[in-house]
N, C-alpha and C positions, 0 to 999 in steps of 0.2 A: 114492740117486740125487741127483746135484747138478745142478740146473737151470742152463742156460747162456743160453737165450733162448727166446722163443716166436715163432710165425709169425702173430701177431695184430696187424696194423697199426692205428694210430690215425689219426684225422682231425685232431687238434689236438696242439699241443705240451704235454706234461704238466708245466706250470710248477710246480704244487703238489707233485707227486711229486719233481721235481728240488730244490725248495726244502726239503722235509722231509729229503731225503738230505743236502743241504748243511748244514742245521742240525745234524743228528746228527753229521756229520763235524766241524763247527766246535766243537760242545760236547765232543766227545771230545778234540780238541786242547787245549781249555781244561782238561779233566780231567787229562790227563797232564802239563800244565804246572803244575798246582797242587801245593803242598807237602803237601796233605792227601789226595792220591790214593793214594800208596803205602801209607799206614797205614789206609786205608779210611774215614777220617772223612768224606770227601766223600760217600760213599754213604749214610752214616747221616743226613747233613744234608739231602740232596735225593732220596734213594731212598725208595720207599714201604715202610714197615714196618707190616705188618698189625696188630700189637698196639698200635702207637701210633695208627694211624688209628681203631681201634675203641675207644680209650680204656682199654685194659687195661694200658698201660705209658706211661711218659713219657720223653722224651729229656732228658739233662742239658742245662742251659742253654747250654753252649758248643757243643752239636751242633744244637740246635733253631734252625736258621737261618730257616725259613719255617713257616707253619701246616701241619699234617699233611695237610689237604685239598688243598693245592697240590701235594703230592708225587705226586698222581694224574697231574699233567701233567708235572712236571719229570722224573719217572722214565722217561717215554716217550722222552726224548731222550738218555738216558745209556746208556753201555755199559761192561761190565766189562773189556774187553780188545779188542785189534785184531781177532782172529778173530770175536769176538762181533759187533762192528760190521760187518765185511765180510760175514758170513753174512746178517745182517738186511738190509743194504743191497742185497745181490744179489737177494733175493726181492722187495724193494721195487721195484728197477729193472725187473725182468722183468714183474711182475704188476700193479703199481699203475697204470701208465699207461692201461691199458684201462678200469679202473674210473673213473678221473678223466675220461677221454674221454666216457664214457657219462653220468656224473652231473653233470659240470660242476664247475668249481673250487670254488665255495662249498659245494655239497652234498657234494663229496668231502672237504673239510676237516671238515665236521660228521660225516660217516660215519667218517672215520679217528679223530677224537678220541673219538667215542662207542664205537668198537670198542676203543680203548685203555682207556677207563674200564671198560667191561664186562669186559674181560680181567683188569684189575687187581682188580676187585671179586670176580671168580670165585676168584682166588687167595687173596684176603683171607678170604672166607667158608669156603674149604677149610681154612684154618689161621689162625684169628683170634689165636692166641697166639704166632705166629712173631715173632721179633725180628730176623730176617734181612732186610736191605734188598732190595727187588725193583727192578730196573732193566732197561731195554731196550725197544726198539720191537717186540719179538716179538709181544706181545699184539695191538697195533694192526694189525700186518702180518698176523697170523692172521685178523683180520677181513677184510682185503683178499683173502686166499687163499680164505676162505669165500665171498666175493662172486664171485670169479673162477670157482670151481668150479660155481656156480649159473648164471652168465651165459655161460661159455665152456667147458663140459665137453669139447667135441670139439676145441678148439684144440690144435694140436700143440706140444709143448715139447721142445726139444733138451736132452737130459740126458746127463751123464757118469755111467756106472756103473763105479765103481772096483773092479776085480777083479785088482789086481796087474798082472802083465804082460799080462793079457787084458782090460784096461779097454776099454770100448766107448762110443761116442757114438751115441745113437739118438734117434729122434723118438717120443714117447709122448703120447697124449691127456692133457690136463690133468686129466681125471677121475681117472686112475690115478696121476699124479704127485702131485697134491695130496691125493688120497684116501690114498695111501701115507704122506704126511707126517702126516696127521691120525691115522691108526692108530698111527703111530710115537710120537705124543705120548702116547697112552693106554698103550702098552707101556712107554715111558720113565718115565711117571708112576708106574706100578706098581713098576718097579724102583727108582725114586728113593725111593719111600715106604719100601721095605724096607732101602735102603742109606743113607738120610739125605742124598741128593743135594741140591744147592742150586739147580737149574734150576727155574724156575716153569712147569712143564708145564701146571698148571691154568689159567694165564693164556693159554697157547697154545690150549688146548681151548676155553676160554670165549670168546676172541676169535673163533675160527673159527666156532663155532656162532652167535654173535651176528651176525657178518658174513653168514653164509649165510641167516639169517632176515631181518635188517634190509634186505638188498639188495632183497628183494621189494617192500618199502615204498618204498625210494628209487627203484627202477625206475619205479614208478607215478608218483612225483612228477616224475621226469625226463620221462616221456611227456607228462604234463599240461603241463609247462613248454614242451616243444617244440610242442605243439598250440596253446598260447596265443600263441606267437611266430609261428606260421604264419598268413599272411593268405590266406584262402580267397576266391578271386575268384568273384563271382556269375556263373554261366554265361549269364544273361539280359542282362548288361551288354555293351554294344558296345565 
């Protein structure tokens, strides 16, 4: 299923969502413009490498552009190719605006970054010896999807179901669309483990679970913030 849009309107302009999308696009343009993009050096310098982060390996001096801890952040805004970028940004565009609308801009930034870190660390702990650079916003976006399925399980999502000549566009509850996405990550992770695939499905799973749990805490924070900002008029006042 390929999501196209949801029917869940927002009350504010999702400035942070648009900004993150713009940053990812800008970073990708910088990537493809770099001479170290085609040979992969760029990914080793700014992508997250589990074995380097855990201290089990070291990058050569000519590749170690930044401290390994900073790659937890830089890797979130890099993508391996055009389709990788488009796929991630599509999900970001459809689902992140509602979470930003509910949490507010500052708390949404914190939620998004924490989701990305949790996703990355999940992948690291699953394979601490890996020397393959991990890049992409998928883990952080997985956190957004986890939050969305908790807050808006009944929201309708317009999806394309590609079936060749019989492809259909239908509206399906977010619970099923995102639930299907989550289950697919588990299946893909199992197949990837046996075939040696390079997609960080563990990060997708970790981000989703973190988002689904963390949004419960962030929801309470947002409710308290709204209450504190509301002036309650004393009914005895004239």
